[in-house]
C-alpha positions, 0 to 999 in steps of 0.5 A, spaced: 669 298 353 663 294 350 661 299 345 667 300 342 669 292 342 661 291 338 663 297 334 670 295 333 667 287 330 662 291 326 667 295 322 670 289 321 666 285 318 661 291 314 666 297 314 661 303 314 655 301 319 649 307 323 653 310 329 648 310 334 651 313 340 647 313 347 640 313 344 634 308 343 630 308 336 625 309 334 621 305 329 621 312 325 628 314 326 631 306 324 628 308 317 631 315 317 639 311 319 644 313 315 651 308 315 657 312 317 664 312 314 668 307 317 673 312 319 667 315 323 666 309 327 674 308 328 675 314 331 668 313 335 672 306 338 678 310 339 674 315 344 670 311 347 678 306 349 681 312 351 675 315 355 675 307 359 682 307 360 683 313 364 678 311 369 679 304 370 684 300 374 689 295 372 686 290 376 679 287 377 676 284 384 671 280 379 672 275 374 671 277 367 670 285 368 675 289 364 680 292 366 686 297 364 689 292 360 684 290 356 682 297 353 689 298 352 690 292 349 683 292 344 686 300 343 692 299 341 689 293 336 685 299 333 690 303 332 694 297 329 687 296 324 688 303 322 696 303 320 697 308 326 703 304 328 707 309 333 700 310 337 699 303 337 707 301 340 706 306 345 699 304 348 701 296 347 708 298 350 703 300 356 700 292 357 706 290 357 711 294 362 705 296 367 700 290 366 703 284 369 701 280 365 706 274 362 706 267 358 703 261 360 708 255 362 703 250 359 701 252 352 697 246 351 692 248 357 691 255 355 685 253 352 681 248 357 675 251 363 681 250 368 686 255 365 680 261 365 683 267 367 691 266 367 696 270 367 696 270 359 688 272 359 687 280 357 680 279 356 675 273 355 668 272 354 665 269 359 661 263 359 657 259 364 654 252 359 649 252 364 643 253 359 641 249 353 638 252 347 638 248 340 640 249 332 633 254 332 635 259 338 643 259 338 642 266 342 639 262 348 645 258 350 649 261 356 655 257 353 659 257 347 657 254 341 663 254 337 667 247 340 661 243 338 661 246 331 668 245 331 668 238 335 668 231 331 662 229 328 659 222 331 665 221 336 665 216 340 672 214 344 676 218 350 678 225 351 673 228 347 666 229 346 661 229 340 661 235 335 658 237 328 666 238 324 666 245 322 671 250 321 677 245 320 685 246 320 687 244 313 694 240 311 697 246 310 696 250 317 699 243 320 705 242 316 706 250 318 709 249 324 716 248 325 720 242 327 720 241 336 714 247 335 709 245 342 704 249 339 702 244 333 699 239 337 696 242 342 693 247 336 691 242 331 689 235 333 690 230 327 685 225 328 687 219 326 694 220 329 691 220 336 686 214 334 692 210 333 695 212 339 689 209 343 689 203 347 682 201 344 684 204 338 679 199 334 673 201 338 673 209 336 669 211 331 667 218 328 663 221 322 665 226 316 661 232 317 657 238 314 664 241 313 667 235 310 675 232 313 681 234 313 683 229 319 684 236 323 680 239 328 682 245 332 684 243 339 683 249 342 676 250 341 673 242 341 669 238 346 672 234 351 670 230 356 669 233 363 667 241 359 661 239 356 656 243 358 648 241 360 642 240 358 644 241 351 651 238 351 652 238 343 651 246 343 653 248 349 660 248 353 663 252 359 669 254 355 671 262 354 672 265 349 679 267 349 678 274 345 686 277 347 692 273 349 698 276 352 701 273 346 697 276 341 699 283 344 706 281 344 706 280 336 701 286 336 707 290 339 712 286 335 708 288 328 707 296 331 714 297 333 717 293 326 713 297 321 715 304 325 721 302 324 724 299 332 726 292 329 730 291 336 724 292 340 720 289 336 725 282 335 725 282 343 717 281 344 717 276 337 722 271 341 718 272 347 712 268 343 717 264 340 721 262 346 715 260 350 713 256 343 721 252 343 723 254 336 729 259 334 729 266 335 729 270 330 733 275 328 731 278 321 729 286 320 726 291 316 720 287 310 723 280 312 722 281 319 714 283 318 713 277 314 716 273 320 711 277 325 705 275 321 707 268 320 708 268 327 700 270 328 698 265 324 702 259 328 700 263 334 693 265 334 691 259 330 684 256 330 682 263 335 679 267 329 683 272 328 687 269 321 682 272 316 682 279 319 690 280 319 690 277 312 686 283 310 688 288 314 696 286 311 693 286 304 694 278 303 688 276 302 687 275 296 693 271 295 692 267 301 685 264 300 681 260 295 676 265 292 677 270 295 675 276 290 679 283 292 675 289 293 669 284 295 671 279 299 675 285 305 668 285 307 662 281 308 654 282 306 650 287 309 644 282 312 638 283 308 634 284 314 638 290 316 637 293 309 630 292 310 630 296 317 633 301 313 627 302 309 631 299 303 636 306 304 643 302 303 646 299 298 649 293 299 657 292 300 660 292 294 660 286 290 654 282 293 
């Protein structure tokens, strides 16, 4: 499972990558490595996940261990990224009907430490937050560094902790949530509105960080008092990263069914997510339903690291992202150190 997960990350970011299976490499072998086509990488990912699903149970006695639901959910996502909609729908249906998952009643609490491993959790990366690190050694951290980077720069006040003010939501995202959608404030913190609502608002201060200022912060992954890791509370957070939630599974399944001609089942799955969000049900079909499901993913999964890749895989990135260059920015540039380790034999990704 983990090999498949790691290779899925690599192929999403970089496309063709060297495919190394059950082997340690010597120095000379590293310099002779070739990049395998993305299609071969995806085939290996599918093989690994199908193999894992055949030997793993639906439940795990140990918190944080992978189960069959996580394996099949990732496999369904891998199929979706390759436009294998029938395979994706069939696989994700199993997660929905056999996995025993359910949507949490409290969306606002989904991303707290107390809510880790809840009924909606399919796969999380576990963090402890017990060991600190530094900006020169992020890999030293046992905790999750993202909340620190997302947090409010030089913040002094209640509820939240200090952070660095990067990866900021925009007014466009905030305004995209329909009236009454409970996900908006749980997902996007309007810092000035929050401060104005506090009884000691005049005592609360913050600064603009290196990421600029939009007035909004990622309220899902943000430093909160009581969840601040030690000893380095500027960087270390014990909050798990929710890699796959049941809501994601429902929306992936909805898209897979819609794009393989089963709008009826797609609506059932998508409307389960919308019902929890307190917004009206969808009743569209065909291409319009496809657009509606994509938009639902934008709202439901905002701030969770899926949006860029959703835009790329659905061909919307050039129109939706300022400065995005088609046939270039779908992939990231290969790190120069990797090219050097391969003896300089790899060509950089197109456009870089």
